[in-house]
VOLUM-419380 format. One record per residue (C-alpha): residue in three letters; x negated, y negated, z negated. Coordinates in nm, 3 decimals, decimal comma, always signed. Layout:
N
+--------+---------+---------+---------+
| residu |       X |       Y |       Z |
+--------+---------+---------+---------+
|    ALA |       X |       Y |       Z |
...
+--------+---------+---------+---------+
This chain:
68
+--------+---------+---------+---------+
| residu |       X |       Y |       Z |
+--------+---------+---------+---------+
|    MET |  +3,359 |  -2,495 |  +0,853 |
|    ASP |  +3,314 |  -2,119 |  +0,878 |
|    THR |  +3,006 |  -2,026 |  +1,078 |
|    PRO |  +2,982 |  -1,666 |  +1,198 |
|    PRO |  +2,697 |  -1,482 |  +1,019 |
|    ALA |  +2,510 |  -1,422 |  +1,347 |
|    LEU |  +2,465 |  -1,797 |  +1,392 |
|    ILE |  +2,319 |  -1,866 |  +1,048 |
|    PRO |  +1,941 |  -1,898 |  +1,082 |
|    ALA |  +1,730 |  -1,652 |  +0,885 |
|    PRO |  +1,537 |  -1,803 |  +0,595 |
|    ALA |  +1,172 |  -1,879 |  +0,671 |
|    ALA |  +1,058 |  -1,633 |  +0,403 |
|    TYR |  +1,250 |  -1,351 |  +0,569 |
|    ILE |  +1,099 |  -1,433 |  +0,909 |
|    ARG |  +0,748 |  -1,445 |  +0,759 |
|    ASP |  +0,802 |  -1,113 |  +0,580 |
|    GLN |  +0,924 |  -0,954 |  +0,902 |
|    GLN |  +0,624 |  -1,085 |  +1,094 |
|    ILE |  +0,389 |  -0,945 |  +0,829 |
|    ALA |  +0,566 |  -0,609 |  +0,843 |
|    ASP |  +0,534 |  -0,605 |  +1,222 |
|    LEU |  +0,164 |  -0,689 |  +1,200 |
|    ARG |  +0,106 |  -0,416 |  +0,940 |
|    THR |  +0,281 |  -0,164 |  +1,166 |
|    ALA |  +0,058 |  -0,259 |  +1,459 |
|    LEU |  -0,256 |  -0,230 |  +1,245 |
|    GLN |  -0,144 |  +0,107 |  +1,110 |
|    ARG |  -0,115 |  +0,231 |  +1,469 |
|    ALA |  -0,455 |  +0,090 |  +1,567 |
|    VAL |  -0,660 |  +0,247 |  +1,287 |
|    PRO |  -0,626 |  +0,612 |  +1,398 |
|    LEU |  -0,687 |  +0,514 |  +1,760 |
|    LEU |  -1,009 |  +0,338 |  +1,664 |
|    ALA |  -1,117 |  +0,635 |  +1,454 |
|    PHE |  -1,046 |  +0,874 |  +1,742 |
|    ALA |  -1,238 |  +0,656 |  +1,986 |
|    ALA |  -1,529 |  +0,634 |  +1,741 |
|    GLY |  -1,539 |  +1,013 |  +1,716 |
|    ARG |  -1,553 |  +1,046 |  +2,092 |
|    GLU |  -1,851 |  +0,810 |  +2,106 |
|    ALA |  -2,044 |  +0,982 |  +1,825 |
|    ASP |  -2,276 |  +1,185 |  +2,050 |
|    THR |  -2,321 |  +0,947 |  +2,340 |
|    ASP |  -2,319 |  +0,593 |  +2,202 |
|    PRO |  -2,408 |  +0,553 |  +1,834 |
|    ARG |  -2,375 |  +0,174 |  +1,850 |
|    GLN |  -2,020 |  +0,196 |  +1,985 |
|    LEU |  -1,944 |  +0,452 |  +1,714 |
|    GLU |  -2,068 |  +0,206 |  +1,455 |
|    LEU |  -1,861 |  -0,082 |  +1,593 |
|    LEU |  -1,540 |  +0,118 |  +1,626 |
|    SER |  -1,580 |  +0,268 |  +1,279 |
|    ALA |  -1,643 |  -0,074 |  +1,129 |
|    ALA |  -1,332 |  -0,211 |  +1,299 |
|    ALA |  -1,122 |  +0,077 |  +1,165 |
|    ASP |  -1,265 |  +0,020 |  +0,816 |
|    ASP |  -1,191 |  -0,354 |  +0,834 |
|    LEU |  -0,831 |  -0,293 |  +0,938 |
|    THR |  -0,785 |  -0,033 |  +0,663 |
|    TYR |  -0,922 |  -0,279 |  +0,409 |
|    MET |  -0,682 |  -0,549 |  +0,528 |
|    LEU |  -0,390 |  -0,308 |  +0,513 |
|    ASP |  -0,485 |  -0,206 |  +0,158 |
|    ARG |  -0,509 |  -0,572 |  +0,052 |
|    THR |  -0,168 |  -0,655 |  +0,191 |
|    ALA |  +0,012 |  -0,341 |  +0,074 |
|    SER |  +0,374 |  -0,409 |  -0,005 |
+--------+---------+---------+---------+
């Protein structure tokens, strides 16, 4: 029986790889936003600066660990 290609389910590995790629894209967008927000807090709220910077560093570390 010939099944049209659109109806053949994607392999689980492909789906997982796509989900990882989507997650990496989202993290890559978040890092500069966190860094920008941290910079804005530098003069007025040092604790918030510290937390935002740490979050950006953690995301960068995760991205580096999962580099494709």
